[in-house]
C-alpha positions as CSV (number, residue, x, y, z in Angstrom):
1,X,-40.4,14.0,-2.1
2,X,-40.5,17.9,-1.4
3,X,-43.9,19.7,-1.1
4,X,-43.5,23.4,-1.0
5,X,-46.5,25.5,0.3
6,X,-47.4,29.0,0.8
7,X,-51.2,29.0,0.8
8,X,-51.7,28.5,4.6
9,X,-55.6,27.9,4.3
10,X,-55.2,24.0,3.8
11,X,-51.8,22.5,4.5
12,X,-51.1,19.0,3.3
13,X,-49.9,17.9,6.7
14,X,-50.6,18.3,10.4
15,X,-48.3,18.9,13.0
16,X,-50.6,18.3,15.7
17,X,-49.2,16.1,18.7
18,X,-45.9,15.8,16.7
19,X,-42.6,16.1,18.5
20,X,-39.8,18.3,16.9
21,X,-36.6,16.7,18.6
22,X,-33.9,18.7,16.4
23,X,-34.5,22.3,15.3
24,X,-31.7,24.1,13.4
25,X,-31.1,27.5,11.9
26,X,-29.6,27.9,8.2
27,X,-29.4,31.5,7.3
28,X,-33.0,32.8,7.1
29,X,-34.5,29.2,7.5
30,X,-35.5,27.2,10.4
31,X,-35.5,23.4,9.9
32,X,-37.4,21.1,12.3
33,X,-37.0,17.3,12.3
34,X,-39.6,15.3,14.1
35,X,-39.3,12.0,16.0
36,X,-42.2,10.2,14.1
37,X,-42.7,12.7,11.0
38,X,-46.1,14.3,10.7
39,X,-49.8,13.5,9.7
40,X,-51.0,13.7,6.0
41,X,-54.1,16.1,6.3
42,X,-56.6,13.7,4.4
43,X,-57.8,10.3,4.9
44,X,-56.5,7.8,6.0
45,X,-54.5,10.4,8.0
46,X,-51.3,8.4,7.9
47,X,-48.0,9.5,9.6
48,X,-45.1,10.0,7.1
49,X,-41.5,10.6,8.2
50,X,-40.2,14.2,7.4
51,X,-38.8,17.4,8.1
52,X,-40.4,21.1,7.8
53,X,-38.3,23.9,6.6
54,X,-39.7,27.5,6.9
55,X,-38.0,29.9,4.8
56,X,-37.7,33.9,5.0
57,X,-37.6,34.3,8.7
58,X,-37.2,37.6,10.2
59,X,-35.2,36.9,13.2
60,X,-36.3,40.2,14.7
61,X,-39.8,38.7,15.0
62,X,-39.1,35.1,16.0
63,X,-39.7,34.7,19.6
64,X,-40.5,31.9,22.1
65,X,-42.3,32.4,25.2
66,X,-41.7,29.9,28.1
67,X,-44.8,29.7,30.3
68,X,-45.8,27.5,33.3
69,X,-44.6,24.1,34.1
70,X,-47.1,21.5,33.0
71,X,-49.3,24.1,31.6
72,X,-50.7,25.0,35.2
73,X,-53.3,27.7,35.3
74,X,-52.7,30.7,37.6
75,X,-50.1,33.1,38.2
76,X,-46.6,32.3,36.7
77,X,-43.4,33.9,35.8
78,X,-42.6,33.4,32.3
79,X,-39.7,34.2,29.9
80,X,-39.5,35.8,26.4
81,X,-36.5,34.7,24.3
82,X,-35.2,35.4,20.9
83,X,-35.3,32.1,18.9
84,X,-31.7,31.8,18.1
85,X,-30.8,32.4,21.9
86,X,-33.4,29.8,22.9
87,X,-31.9,27.1,20.4
88,X,-28.5,27.7,22.0
89,X,-29.6,27.3,25.5
90,X,-32.0,24.7,25.1
91,X,-30.2,22.7,22.6
92,X,-31.4,19.1,22.6
93,X,-34.9,19.8,23.7
94,X,-38.1,18.4,22.0
95,X,-41.0,20.6,21.3
96,X,-44.3,18.9,21.3
97,X,-46.7,20.8,19.0
98,X,-50.3,20.8,20.4
99,X,-51.7,23.7,18.4
100,X,-50.4,24.9,15.0
101,X,-51.8,28.2,13.4
102,X,-50.8,29.7,10.0
103,X,-51.3,33.1,8.5
104,X,-50.1,34.6,5.5
105,X,-46.6,35.5,7.2
106,X,-47.0,34.2,10.6
107,X,-46.5,30.6,12.3
108,X,-47.4,29.9,15.9
109,X,-46.9,26.7,17.5
110,X,-48.2,26.1,21.1
111,X,-47.3,23.1,23.2
112,X,-44.8,21.4,25.6
113,X,-41.2,21.7,25.9
114,X,-39.2,18.7,27.1
115,X,-35.4,18.7,28.2
116,X,-33.6,15.5,28.5
117,X,-32.1,16.5,32.0
118,X,-35.5,17.2,33.8
119,X,-38.9,15.3,34.0
120,X,-40.6,18.9,34.1
121,X,-42.1,20.1,30.9
122,X,-42.8,23.7,30.1
123,X,-45.7,25.1,28.1
124,X,-44.5,27.4,25.4
125,X,-45.7,29.7,22.6
126,X,-43.6,30.0,19.5
127,X,-44.2,32.9,17.1
128,X,-42.4,33.3,13.7
129,X,-42.7,36.0,11.0
130,X,-41.6,34.9,7.6
131,X,-42.1,35.9,4.0
132,X,-41.0,32.9,2.5
133,X,-42.4,29.2,2.2
134,X,-43.2,25.9,4.3
135,X,-41.4,23.2,2.7
136,X,-42.4,19.9,3.9
137,X,-39.8,17.1,3.0
138,X,-41.1,13.8,3.3
139,X,-39.8,10.0,2.6
140,X,-43.1,9.5,0.4
141,X,-42.6,8.0,-3.0
């Protein structure tokens, strides 16, 4: 089943604590595949297998900020990257989404970045500007 959504006040699914383990670019769209899917926003809050595609992305305003290791407080040296560059350099990484915020044209994910070749995780902040839709594709009936 495909659920297309533009009104960001009440999304039908939550990405909180979900892990995106495959992220791909297709033109002006960004597709997230999740290890265990995502959670339905109403009771009984079941997890469903699925993907999220965000369309109409303006790549000039799609960045990820890599912050401190393990989310430590205090001084740190960070890194800002254009999202396409990040996906090339960190291919195969997993993004755990702890906070997901949606505005009319903006999507923000905060969480932890995991790489298969290291045990160290990095805190990240992902910001996307888009004028398209959020397309949830699930294996629901």
